[in-house]
C-alpha positions in Angstrom: 12.4 -74.1 51.2 12.2 -76.4 54.2 10.4 -79.1 52.2 13.2 -79.0 49.6 15.8 -79.3 52.3 14.0 -82.3 53.8 14.0 -84.1 50.4 17.7 -83.3 50.0 18.5 -84.7 53.4 16.7 -88.0 52.7 18.5 -88.5 49.4 21.8 -87.4 50.9 21.6 -90.0 53.7 20.8 -92.7 51.2 23.6 -91.6 48.9 26.2 -91.4 51.7 25.3 -94.9 52.9 25.6 -96.2 49.3 29.0 -94.5 48.8 30.4 -96.0 52.0 29.2 -99.5 51.1 30.4 -99.2 47.5 33.8 -97.6 48.2 34.7 -98.7 51.7 37.7 -100.8 50.6 39.2 -98.2 48.2 42.4 -96.4 49.3 42.1 -92.8 50.6 43.9 -90.2 48.5 46.5 -88.0 50.2 45.1 -84.6 51.0 47.7 -82.9 48.7 46.4 -84.8 45.6 44.4 -82.8 43.1 41.1 -84.6 43.0 40.1 -83.2 39.7 43.2 -84.8 38.1 42.5 -88.2 39.7 38.9 -88.5 38.7 38.5 -91.3 36.1 37.5 -90.4 32.6 33.8 -90.8 32.2 32.2 -91.7 28.9 29.0 -89.7 28.3 28.3 -91.8 25.2 26.5 -94.4 27.4 24.1 -91.8 29.0 20.5 -92.1 28.1 18.0 -89.4 27.1 15.2 -89.2 29.7 11.9 -87.3 29.2 10.0 -86.4 32.3 6.3 -87.3 32.7 4.1 -84.7 31.0 7.1 -83.6 28.9 8.4 -81.1 31.5 12.0 -81.6 30.4 14.5 -83.8 28.6 18.0 -84.5 30.0 20.8 -87.0 29.5 21.4 -89.2 32.6 23.7 -92.2 33.3 20.8 -94.4 34.4 17.0 -94.3 34.6 16.2 -92.0 37.5 14.2 -92.7 40.6 11.2 -90.3 40.8 9.4 -89.0 43.9 6.5 -86.6 43.6 4.4 -85.0 46.4 2.1 -82.1 47.1 2.4 -80.6 50.6 1.8 -77.4 52.6 4.9 -75.4 53.4 5.2 -75.5 57.3 6.1 -71.8 57.5 3.5 -70.1 55.4 1.0 -72.9 54.6 1.4 -72.5 50.8 0.6 -75.6 48.8 3.6 -76.6 46.8 4.2 -79.5 44.3 7.5 -81.3 44.5 9.1 -83.5 41.8 12.5 -85.1 42.5 14.5 -87.3 40.1 17.8 -89.0 41.1 20.1 -90.9 38.7 23.4 -92.5 39.7 26.4 -93.4 37.6 28.6 -96.5 38.0 31.1 -94.6 40.2 28.3 -93.6 42.6 28.0 -89.9 41.5 24.3 -88.8 41.9 22.6 -86.4 39.6 19.4 -84.7 41.0 16.6 -82.7 39.4 14.3 -81.0 41.8 11.2 -79.1 40.6 9.2 -77.1 43.1 6.0 -75.5 41.8 4.7 -72.5 43.7 1.1 -71.4 43.9 -0.2 -69.1 41.2 -0.7 -66.2 43.6 2.8 -66.2 44.9 4.9 -63.0 44.2 7.9 -64.2 42.2 9.5 -60.8 41.6 12.4 -61.3 44.1 14.0 -64.3 42.2 17.5 -63.7 43.6 16.2 -64.1 47.2 14.6 -67.4 46.3 17.8 -68.7 44.6 20.1 -67.7 47.4 17.6 -69.1 49.9 18.1 -72.6 48.4 21.9 -72.2 48.6 21.7 -71.0 52.3 19.5 -74.0 53.2 22.1 -76.4 51.8 25.0 -74.6 53.5 23.4 -74.3 56.9 22.3 -78.0 57.0 25.8 -79.2 57.8 28.7 -77.4 59.5 31.3 -79.0 57.2 29.6 -77.6 54.0 31.8 -74.9 52.7 30.9 -72.6 49.8 33.7 -72.8 47.1 32.1 -70.7 44.3 28.8 -68.9 43.7 27.9 -67.1 40.4 24.7 -65.3 39.5 23.9 -65.6 35.8 21.3 -66.8 33.2 20.1 -70.2 32.3 17.5 -70.9 29.6 16.6 -67.2 29.7 16.0 -67.1 33.4 18.1 -65.7 36.3 20.2 -68.5 37.8 22.7 -69.2 40.6 25.5 -71.6 40.0 27.4 -72.9 43.1 30.0 -75.4 44.3 30.1 -76.7 47.8 32.8 -78.9 49.4 32.5 -80.9 52.6 34.5 -83.6 54.4 32.7 -86.4 52.5 31.6 -85.1 49.2 31.4 -82.3 46.6 28.2 -80.7 45.5 27.8 -78.8 42.2 24.5 -77.0 41.8 22.5 -74.8 39.5 19.2 -73.3 40.6 16.9 -71.1 38.5 13.2 -70.1 38.2 11.1 -70.9 35.2 7.7 -69.3 35.5 6.4 -70.4 38.9 8.7 -73.4 39.1 12.0 -73.5 41.0 14.5 -75.9 39.3 17.5 -77.2 41.1 20.1 -79.3 39.2 22.6 -81.0 41.4 25.6 -83.3 41.2 26.9 -85.0 44.4 30.1 -87.0 44.2 32.7 -88.5 46.5 36.1 -86.6 46.3 38.0 -89.3 44.4 35.5 -89.5 41.6 34.6 -85.7 41.5 34.7 -84.4 37.9 33.2 -81.0 37.1 32.9 -82.0 33.5 30.2 -84.4 34.4 28.1 -81.6 35.8 28.7 -79.4 32.7 27.5 -82.3 30.5 24.5 -82.9 32.7 23.3 -79.2 32.8 24.1 -78.6 29.1 21.9 -81.5 28.2 18.9 -80.3 30.3 16.2 -79.0 28.0 13.1 -77.4 29.4 10.0 -78.4 27.5 6.8 -77.7 29.4 7.5 -76.0 32.7 5.2 -73.2 33.9 
């Protein structure tokens, strides 16, 4: 999972810099304000259908995503893994991520829950201010899944991680507090349609 964490850190740094530049002159909401009630209404009618290369998945996104792909050895166990990361941002600076990590064919995938909670633990331990708000085990597209919500001083993170065959899929929404709207994450994940993931 360390490679995934590295990719998340790189994109998080870029995203935080973008947020500070984009919103540095906006007033700060009082701490007693309900952030969910203050989030602006978002029109999902302007989102675009995106089909990943090779037809791996289809999803609705606010903008054409940036795509990074890499194959690398895991530093701990030297397994070769393939990484695909897609990031799309909305007009209000909210980022929507799709991370696909393909494991080698010989890897034992029977302990799915451990893999899913490992992703969540990596995100939580990366930064002291990350606090777990909710965590729910369930099913997504017929696979075991883990849905979670994390709050920190700067942003909110909504995530859904699940296994499909030998591919770990992580869908994430990262938003600044004053534009946080959980309905955006629901729309994003509900539109995610697996096509050709092994």
